[in-house]
N, C-alpha and C positions, 0 to 999 in steps of 0.2 A: 451340829456344832453351835455352841452359844458364843456368838461373836463378841459380846461384851466382856467375856472372860478369856478372849484369845488375843494374842499379840503376833503381829507379823514382824519378824526380825530379818532385815536385809543386811548382809555382811559384805564389807570391803568392795563396794562398787565404785572405786576410784579409777580414773582413766588409766593410770600406770599399771594397775592390776588388771583391769578389763582388757587392756591391749596385749597382755601376755598370751602365749599360745595355750588354749584350753581344749579339752575333749570331754564328752562327746559333742559338746556345742562350743562355739567360740564365745568370747567375752561379750560381744555385742548382742548375741542371741540370748545369753544369760541375763544381761541387763534389760533387754526387751521383755523377757518372761517375768522378771522381777517387777517391772513397771506394770504389767498386766495384773499381777498379783496385788500390787499396791492399790490399783484402781478398784479391784474387787473388794478389798478390805475398806478402802476409803468410802466406797459407796454406801456402806452400812451406817456410817456416821457414829458408830459406837465401838469401833475397833481401835486397838492401840497399834500404832505403827512406829517402829524403831529402826533408824538407819544407823549402821555401825561403820566406822572407818578406822583404819590403822594409821597411826602416826608414831614415828620413832620417839622414844622417851628422851633420847639425847639431843633431839632437835636437828640432827644431821640432815634430815630431809626437808628442812625449812619450817617445820612446825605446822600448826593447824591452819595457818593462813596461806601456806604455799599452794600454788596452783595444782601440783600433782596430788595433793592431799584432799582436793575437793571431789565431791561425788560427781559422777558423770552427769551431763546435762539431762534434765528431765527427772532426775532422782534426788534433787536437792530437797532438804527438809521443808515441809509445808507447815502452815500454822496448825498447831495441835500435835505435831509429830515430834519425836525425840531424836536427837543426834547424840550418839555415844562415841567417844573417842577412846580407843584402846591402844595399848602399847605392845601387845603380844597377840597370840592367836585367838585366845578366848575372849569373847565380848563381855563375860562376867568378871574376869580377873582384873582387879584394880579399878573397876568402874562401879557406878551406882545402878547398873542395869537391873539387878535383882530387886533392889529397893524400889525402883520405878515400877517394875512389874507388880510387885506386892501392893503398892499404893493403888494401882489400877484394878486390883482383884484378879489379875491374870492367873489362870491355871494351865493354859495351853499355849505353847509357842510354836509358830509355823516359821521355819527357817529356810532361807534361800540366799544365794549369792556365791561368792568365791572365797576360797575353793572348797570343794567337797571334803578333801582329805586334810585340810588345814583349818581355816577360820570357821567354816561351817561345822566340821566334825568336833572341834574343840568346844565350840559354843553349845552344840547339841548335847555333848556328853555331860557338860556341867549342868545344863538345864535338866537333864534326866536325874543327875545326882541331887539337884535341889528340889525334885519332886514334881516338875512340870510334865505334862503330857506333851510329847514332842513329835512334830511332823516335819520331815525334811522334804522339800519339794524337789524331786529328783530331776525334773526337766527345767529347773530354774537354778541349777548349780552345775559345776563342771570341775575337772581336775586336770592334772598334767597329762594324763592319758585316760582312755576309757576304762582300762582295767583298774587303775587307782580309784577312779570315780566309783565303780561298782563295789570294789573292796571296802571303801569308806562307808558306803551305804549299807553293805552287809554287816560291818562292825557295829554301826549305829542300830540296826535292826536287832542284832544280838543283845545290845544293851537295853532294848525296850522301846526304841523310837519306831515310828511308822513312817512310811514314805507315801507321797501323793504326787499328783500332777497338777499343773496350773489349771487344767480343765476341770479337775475335781472341785475346785473352789468356785469356779464359775457355775458349775452344775448345781452345787449346794445352794448357791445364792438364788439361782433361777427357781429351784425347787422349794425354796423357803426353809431349808434345814439349817 
């Protein structure tokens, strides 16, 4: 994998979302896995990292500065990373995410976060339609229940996405691929 052309997109890792009941892993385990992925990508120094959060368009949730709309501790944007605020499920819809990725020369997106059947699936499906090579990190996402998680992954695979594990990225880095 050519890291310079790959972006890690982490979806909806806000405390109020992370604290919801998720399967097959809980929200804290998903956040921890996403943090490990981020470290792998950040260590290359040439990867694009995008953090995505959901904020209601009508401001009823307090807007972008409200505490519930902040990313969980440890996953706040770092220097050189992008923060995209969306108002629906899809991180591309109504945002400049596609433009940002194009400017960076990104051709592959690696997607993780919450939830598999909602924000992750919607973002991955649009990325596929836009022509990106898409990898969903199956052990760094979860859904309402394990069956919904698996069904969402199966639908994305049928659309052309691939799945991977956090350890696949660590192994690729160690192996120099």
